[in-house]
C-alpha positions as CSV (number, residue, x, y, z in Angstrom):
1,M,-30.9,0.4,77.0
2,L,-30.1,1.4,80.6
3,L,-27.8,4.4,80.0
4,P,-30.7,6.8,80.5
5,V,-31.1,5.3,84.0
6,I,-27.5,6.4,84.9
7,I,-27.7,9.8,83.1
8,Y,-31.3,11.0,83.6
9,L,-32.9,9.2,86.5
10,P,-30.7,10.4,89.4
11,D,-31.4,14.0,88.5
12,Y,-35.1,13.2,87.6
13,Y,-35.8,11.3,90.8
14,A,-34.1,14.0,93.0
15,R,-35.9,17.0,91.3
16,E,-39.3,15.6,90.2
17,L,-40.0,12.8,92.7
18,G,-38.1,14.1,95.7
19,V,-36.0,11.0,96.3
20,D,-33.1,11.7,98.8
21,L,-29.6,11.7,97.3
22,A,-28.4,9.2,99.9
23,V,-31.2,6.8,99.0
24,L,-30.4,7.1,95.3
25,A,-26.6,6.6,95.8
26,S,-27.0,3.6,98.2
27,T,-29.6,1.9,96.1
28,M,-27.7,2.1,92.9
29,M,-24.5,0.9,94.6
30,M,-26.4,-2.1,96.1
31,V,-27.6,-3.0,92.6
32,R,-24.0,-3.0,91.4
33,L,-22.9,-5.3,94.2
34,F,-25.6,-7.7,93.2
35,D,-24.2,-7.7,89.6
36,L,-20.8,-8.5,90.8
37,W,-21.8,-12.1,91.6
38,F,-24.6,-12.4,89.1
39,D,-22.6,-11.7,85.9
40,P,-19.9,-14.3,86.6
41,F,-22.6,-16.9,87.5
42,L,-24.4,-16.0,84.3
43,G,-21.2,-16.3,82.2
44,F,-20.5,-19.7,83.8
45,V,-23.9,-21.0,82.8
46,M,-23.8,-19.4,79.4
47,D,-20.6,-21.1,78.4
48,R,-22.3,-24.5,79.1
49,T,-25.5,-23.7,77.2
50,N,-26.2,-25.9,74.2
51,S,-29.3,-25.3,72.1
52,R,-30.5,-25.1,68.5
53,L,-30.0,-21.3,68.7
54,G,-26.5,-21.7,70.1
55,R,-24.8,-20.9,73.4
56,Y,-25.3,-17.1,73.4
57,R,-28.3,-16.1,71.3
58,P,-30.9,-17.7,73.7
59,W,-29.7,-15.5,76.5
60,F,-29.6,-12.5,74.2
61,V,-33.3,-13.0,73.5
62,A,-34.4,-13.9,77.0
63,G,-33.0,-10.8,78.6
64,A,-35.0,-8.3,76.6
65,P,-38.5,-8.7,78.1
66,I,-37.1,-8.6,81.6
67,G,-35.2,-5.4,80.9
68,M,-38.2,-3.8,79.1
69,L,-40.6,-4.4,82.0
70,A,-38.1,-3.0,84.5
71,L,-37.5,0.0,82.2
72,W,-41.2,0.7,82.1
73,M,-41.5,0.6,85.9
74,L,-38.4,2.8,86.4
75,F,-39.5,5.5,83.9
76,N,-43.1,5.6,85.1
77,A,-42.3,5.8,88.9
78,Q,-44.6,8.0,90.9
79,P,-43.8,10.5,93.7
80,G,-43.4,8.8,97.0
81,I,-41.5,5.8,95.9
82,G,-38.8,4.5,98.2
83,G,-35.6,2.6,98.1
84,G,-37.3,-0.8,98.0
85,Y,-39.1,0.0,94.7
86,L,-35.9,1.4,93.1
87,L,-33.8,-1.6,94.3
88,F,-36.2,-4.2,92.9
89,W,-36.7,-2.7,89.5
90,L,-33.1,-1.7,89.1
91,I,-32.0,-5.2,89.8
92,A,-34.5,-6.6,87.3
93,G,-33.3,-4.1,84.7
94,Y,-29.7,-5.0,85.1
95,V,-30.5,-8.7,85.1
96,G,-32.2,-8.3,81.8
97,Q,-29.4,-6.2,80.4
98,S,-26.7,-8.5,81.6
99,M,-28.4,-11.5,79.9
100,S,-28.7,-9.7,76.6
101,Q,-25.5,-7.7,76.6
102,L,-23.3,-10.6,77.7
103,G,-24.8,-12.9,75.1
104,H,-24.3,-10.2,72.5
105,M,-20.6,-9.6,73.3
106,A,-19.7,-13.3,73.5
107,W,-21.6,-14.0,70.3
108,A,-19.6,-11.3,68.5
109,A,-16.3,-12.7,69.9
110,S,-17.2,-16.2,68.5
111,T,-18.1,-14.7,65.1
112,A,-14.9,-12.6,64.6
113,T,-11.6,-14.4,65.5
114,G,-8.9,-12.2,64.0
115,Y,-7.0,-9.5,66.0
116,D,-7.9,-6.6,63.8
117,K,-11.3,-8.0,62.8
118,R,-12.4,-7.9,66.4
119,S,-11.6,-4.2,66.6
120,S,-13.7,-3.6,63.5
121,V,-16.6,-5.7,64.8
122,Y,-16.7,-4.1,68.2
123,G,-16.2,-0.7,66.7
124,S,-19.1,-1.2,64.4
125,I,-21.3,-2.5,67.2
126,L,-20.4,0.6,69.2
127,V,-21.3,3.0,66.4
128,F,-24.7,1.5,66.1
129,S,-25.0,1.5,69.9
130,I,-24.3,5.2,69.9
131,L,-26.8,5.7,67.2
132,G,-29.4,4.0,69.4
133,T,-28.3,5.9,72.4
134,F,-28.4,9.1,70.4
135,A,-32.0,8.4,69.4
136,I,-33.0,7.6,73.0
137,M,-31.3,10.7,74.4
138,A,-32.9,12.9,71.8
139,M,-36.4,12.1,73.1
140,P,-36.5,14.5,76.0
141,P,-35.2,17.7,74.2
142,V,-37.4,16.8,71.1
143,M,-40.5,16.3,73.3
144,R,-39.9,19.6,75.1
145,L,-38.8,21.8,72.2
146,V,-41.1,20.4,69.5
147,F,-44.1,19.0,71.3
148,H,-43.8,21.3,74.4
149,A,-44.2,18.3,76.7
150,E,-43.8,18.5,80.5
151,P,-40.4,17.4,82.0
152,V,-42.0,14.2,83.4
153,A,-43.5,13.1,80.0
154,S,-40.2,14.0,78.3
155,V,-38.2,11.6,80.5
156,Q,-40.9,8.9,80.2
157,S,-40.7,9.1,76.4
158,M,-37.3,7.4,76.6
159,G,-38.8,4.3,78.1
160,W,-41.5,4.2,75.5
161,F,-39.0,4.5,72.7
162,V,-36.9,1.6,73.9
163,M,-39.9,-0.7,74.4
164,L,-41.0,-0.1,70.9
165,V,-37.7,-0.4,69.1
166,L,-35.8,-3.1,71.0
167,P,-37.9,-6.1,69.8
168,V,-37.4,-5.0,66.2
169,T,-33.6,-4.8,66.5
170,I,-33.4,-8.1,68.3
171,V,-35.2,-9.8,65.4
172,I,-32.9,-8.1,62.9
173,A,-29.8,-9.3,64.8
174,L,-31.0,-12.9,64.9
175,L,-31.8,-13.0,61.2
176,A,-28.5,-11.3,60.2
177,A,-25.8,-13.2,62.0
178,P,-25.6,-17.0,62.8
179,E,-23.6,-18.3,65.7
180,P,-20.6,-20.5,65.0
181,R,-20.7,-23.9,66.4
182,R,-18.9,-24.6,69.7
183,P,-15.2,-25.5,69.3
184,P,-14.1,-28.9,70.6
185,A,-12.9,-29.0,74.3
186,A,-9.3,-30.0,74.9
187,G,-9.7,-29.9,78.7
188,K,-12.2,-30.2,81.5
189,A,-13.7,-27.2,83.4
190,T,-12.8,-27.2,87.1
191,F,-13.4,-24.7,89.9
192,K,-9.6,-24.4,90.4
193,G,-9.4,-23.3,86.7
194,Y,-11.7,-20.4,87.4
195,V,-9.8,-19.3,90.4
196,D,-6.6,-19.5,88.4
197,L,-8.2,-17.3,85.8
198,L,-8.8,-14.5,88.3
199,R,-5.1,-14.8,89.3
200,R,-3.8,-14.3,85.8
201,G,-2.0,-11.0,85.5
202,S,-3.2,-10.2,82.0
203,V,-6.8,-10.7,83.0
204,L,-6.5,-8.6,86.1
205,R,-4.8,-5.8,84.2
206,L,-7.6,-5.6,81.7
207,L,-10.2,-5.6,84.5
208,G,-8.4,-2.9,86.4
209,A,-8.2,-0.7,83.3
210,D,-11.9,-1.3,82.7
211,I,-12.8,-0.2,86.2
212,A,-10.7,3.0,85.9
213,W,-12.0,3.8,82.4
214,G,-15.6,3.0,83.3
215,T,-15.6,5.1,86.5
216,G,-14.4,8.4,84.9
217,P,-17.0,8.9,82.2
218,A,-19.7,7.4,84.5
219,I,-19.0,10.1,87.1
220,A,-19.3,12.7,84.4
221,A,-22.5,11.1,83.1
222,T,-24.1,11.0,86.6
223,L,-23.3,14.7,87.2
224,I,-23.6,16.2,83.7
225,F,-27.0,17.9,83.9
226,T,-26.3,19.3,87.3
227,Y,-22.9,20.5,86.2
228,L,-24.1,22.2,83.1
229,D,-27.0,23.8,85.0
230,S,-25.2,24.9,88.2
231,I,-21.7,25.6,86.8
232,K,-22.1,26.5,83.2
233,G,-25.5,28.1,83.3
234,F,-27.4,25.9,80.8
235,D,-30.9,24.5,81.6
236,R,-31.8,20.8,81.2
237,S,-33.2,21.3,77.7
238,T,-30.0,22.8,76.5
239,G,-28.1,20.2,78.5
240,G,-29.9,17.4,76.7
241,L,-28.8,18.9,73.4
242,L,-25.2,19.2,74.6
243,L,-25.3,15.6,75.7
244,L,-26.2,14.7,72.1
245,V,-23.1,16.6,70.9
246,Y,-21.1,14.4,73.3
247,F,-22.5,11.2,71.7
248,V,-21.8,12.6,68.2
249,G,-18.2,13.0,69.3
250,G,-18.2,9.4,70.5
251,M,-19.6,8.2,67.2
252,A,-16.9,10.2,65.3
253,G,-14.2,8.8,67.5
254,A,-15.1,5.1,67.2
255,P,-13.7,4.6,63.7
256,F,-10.5,6.6,64.7
257,W,-9.7,4.4,67.7
258,T,-10.4,1.2,65.6
259,L,-8.0,2.4,62.9
260,L,-5.4,3.5,65.4
261,S,-5.5,0.1,67.1
262,K,-4.6,-1.5,63.8
263,R,-1.7,0.8,63.3
264,V,-0.1,0.8,66.8
265,G,-1.9,-2.0,68.7
266,K,-5.0,-1.9,70.9
267,H,-3.3,-1.2,74.2
268,R,-1.3,1.7,72.8
269,A,-4.5,3.2,71.2
270,L,-6.2,3.0,74.6
271,M,-3.3,4.7,76.3
272,G,-3.7,7.6,73.8
273,A,-7.4,7.8,74.5
274,G,-6.8,8.0,78.3
275,L,-4.3,10.8,77.8
276,C,-6.7,12.6,75.4
277,Y,-9.6,12.3,77.8
278,A,-7.6,13.7,80.7
279,I,-6.5,16.7,78.7
280,V,-10.1,17.5,77.5
281,Q,-11.6,17.2,81.0
282,C,-9.0,19.7,82.4
283,V,-9.9,22.1,79.5
284,M,-13.6,21.7,80.4
285,L,-12.8,22.9,84.0
286,M,-11.3,26.2,82.6
287,T,-14.0,26.8,80.0
288,P,-16.0,29.9,81.0
289,G,-19.7,29.4,81.7
290,G,-22.4,30.8,79.4
291,S,-20.3,30.4,76.3
292,L,-22.3,27.9,74.2
293,P,-19.8,27.6,71.3
294,L,-17.0,26.7,73.7
295,I,-19.1,24.2,75.6
296,V,-20.3,22.6,72.4
297,A,-16.7,22.2,71.3
298,G,-15.7,20.8,74.7
299,M,-18.6,18.3,74.8
300,F,-17.6,17.1,71.3
301,L,-14.0,16.7,72.2
302,S,-14.9,14.9,75.5
303,G,-16.9,12.5,73.4
304,L,-14.1,11.6,71.0
305,P,-12.1,9.4,73.4
306,S,-15.2,8.1,75.3
307,T,-15.8,5.1,73.0
308,A,-12.2,3.8,72.9
309,G,-12.5,1.8,76.1
310,Q,-15.7,0.0,75.1
311,I,-14.2,-1.0,71.7
312,L,-10.6,-1.9,72.7
313,L,-11.1,-3.5,76.0
314,R,-13.8,-5.8,74.7
315,S,-11.6,-6.7,71.7
316,M,-8.6,-7.4,74.0
317,M,-10.8,-9.6,76.3
318,A,-11.8,-11.6,73.3
319,D,-8.1,-12.1,72.4
320,L,-7.4,-13.1,76.0
321,A,-10.3,-15.6,75.8
322,D,-8.4,-17.3,72.9
323,E,-5.2,-17.4,74.9
324,D,-7.1,-18.8,77.9
325,R,-8.7,-21.6,75.7
326,L,-5.2,-22.5,74.4
327,I,-3.9,-22.8,78.0
328,S,-6.9,-24.4,79.7
329,G,-8.5,-26.3,76.8
330,V,-11.9,-24.9,77.9
331,D,-13.8,-22.1,76.1
332,R,-14.7,-19.5,78.8
333,T,-15.5,-16.6,76.6
334,A,-18.8,-15.8,78.2
335,L,-17.3,-15.9,81.7
336,M,-14.5,-13.6,80.7
337,F,-16.9,-11.1,79.3
338,A,-18.9,-11.5,82.5
339,L,-15.8,-10.4,84.4
340,L,-15.4,-7.5,82.1
341,S,-19.1,-6.6,82.5
342,G,-18.7,-6.8,86.2
343,S,-15.8,-4.5,86.2
344,V,-17.8,-1.9,84.2
345,K,-20.5,-2.1,86.9
346,I,-18.0,-1.6,89.6
347,G,-17.0,1.6,87.8
348,S,-20.6,2.7,87.6
349,A,-21.2,2.0,91.2
350,L,-18.1,3.9,92.3
351,A,-19.3,6.7,90.0
352,V,-22.7,7.0,91.6
353,G,-21.2,6.7,95.1
354,V,-18.4,9.3,94.5
355,G,-20.6,11.7,92.6
356,L,-23.8,11.7,94.7
357,Y,-22.2,11.1,98.2
358,S,-19.6,13.9,97.6
359,L,-22.4,16.3,96.8
360,K,-24.4,15.1,99.8
361,L,-21.4,15.6,102.2
362,V,-20.9,19.3,101.1
363,G,-24.7,20.0,101.4
364,F,-25.4,20.4,97.6
365,D,-29.1,20.9,96.9
366,F,-30.3,19.9,93.4
367,A,-33.3,22.3,93.7
368,L,-31.0,25.3,94.3
369,G,-28.8,24.7,91.3
370,R,-26.3,27.6,90.8
371,D,-27.5,29.2,94.1
372,N,-25.7,26.5,96.1
373,A,-22.8,27.6,98.4
374,Q,-19.4,28.0,96.7
375,P,-17.8,25.0,98.4
376,A,-20.6,22.8,97.1
377,L,-20.3,24.2,93.6
378,L,-16.5,23.7,93.6
379,T,-17.0,20.1,94.7
380,L,-19.4,19.5,91.8
381,S,-17.0,21.1,89.3
382,L,-14.0,19.1,90.4
383,A,-16.0,15.8,90.6
384,Y,-17.1,16.3,87.0
385,T,-13.7,17.3,85.5
386,L,-10.6,16.4,87.5
387,V,-11.7,13.1,89.0
388,P,-12.5,11.6,85.5
389,A,-9.3,13.2,84.1
390,A,-7.2,11.4,86.8
391,L,-8.9,8.1,86.0
392,G,-8.1,8.5,82.3
393,L,-4.4,8.8,83.2
394,L,-4.7,5.8,85.5
395,T,-6.2,3.7,82.7
396,A,-3.3,4.6,80.4
397,W,-0.8,3.6,83.1
398,I,-2.6,0.2,83.8
399,I,-3.0,-0.9,80.2
400,S,0.6,0.0,79.3
401,G,1.7,-3.4,80.5
402,H,-0.6,-5.4,78.1
403,R,1.5,-7.8,76.0
404,L,-1.0,-9.8,73.8
405,D,-0.4,-7.8,70.6
406,A,-1.3,-8.8,67.0
407,T,1.8,-11.0,66.5
408,A,1.3,-12.9,69.8
409,H,-2.4,-13.4,69.1
410,A,-1.8,-14.7,65.6
411,E,0.4,-17.4,67.1
412,V,-2.3,-18.2,69.6
413,R,-4.9,-18.6,66.8
414,R,-2.5,-20.7,64.7
415,Q,-2.1,-23.2,67.6
416,L,-5.8,-23.2,68.4
417,D,-6.8,-23.9,64.8
418,E,-4.3,-26.8,64.6
419,R,-5.5,-28.3,67.8
420,D,-9.2,-27.9,66.9
421,A,-8.6,-29.6,63.6
422,H,-6.9,-32.5,65.3
423,L,-9.7,-32.9,67.8
424,E,-12.3,-32.8,65.1
425,R,-10.5,-35.5,63.1
426,A,-10.2,-37.7,66.2
427,A,-13.9,-37.3,67.0
428,A,-14.9,-38.2,63.4
429,Q,-12.9,-41.4,63.6
């Protein structure tokens, strides 16, 4: 829902509404700092929710209207807006998204409990997520090329599309998938237990990999239109179409990474994705400008590994939530996904800061495009290609130490099932 905010709005606000780059960067980073404490708090509350709809589905539903209102205000902003307007509505948007997305991910983890099944479920979720993203991102180029709409109306069409479709998809999800009942608790939640969770090496490794993985593609997403225009010589209409090619690559890659994880394990599949992403980004740096076939091929190849982290890291966190419940006796699935969600937002905040501030420091002017000075253009090119490539390699190195593979998780599930059955028999007596 909010991916267009990361990809389109920085360029749109800077070009069309005249918002200063420093204001954009600082505002979006402040929003991410808000999320860092809000998501864990939300996960803590969500794990203790008990309603007829379940623990997670009420939050999934409640977040939608908040996010939709914020999206409307962000995409219909008028010239002259300041940092306060952006800060308020960005926070509202991310609050709504956090509620719905966190509920959605924890709901999926409770529905699928097997090691490979989770990869399949999160892979399927991501394919449909990409289809939705593809539809949203298609709105600006379609509005321009087919309906000859002005740039402002083309960007605003994305907000309209989300507001019309999101309520329908929420109803479909609620009707399609029930939420399993809460497993019996074998322990008591304490504050010390939550502190210990943050000290656990396996959890920290997953969060570190997620920060590295999330930062690289997010930097590229923040700079993509500026890079394609100023470095490769493609206007924003063509850039919008090239972005769709990237998402097609992501959709094509999702089943591959899911299948590979079943063959070699989730962490090894993610290591391969990190290496693949680094190589492709380096190739993009050397691709000559103005060559549309080569850029199309490069965008597709960049998209192929882009979905691996979202599938595999979520699936691995669900596995770690099982291990944590076996150790602590408390189900903290939502909290652990909140930590993962927070790490994604750290990556996005770093991406906006690194991307926009670096351009600000070298005097890059969005309005000048390819007419900027060579040092500014070189900074843009390196920030779009080599920085994400290095972060892909860092992800592969961090996740190489992950140890909860299919065999270890199967033993965790066996012990959990035995204990749950014993507790349920005891409660029945």
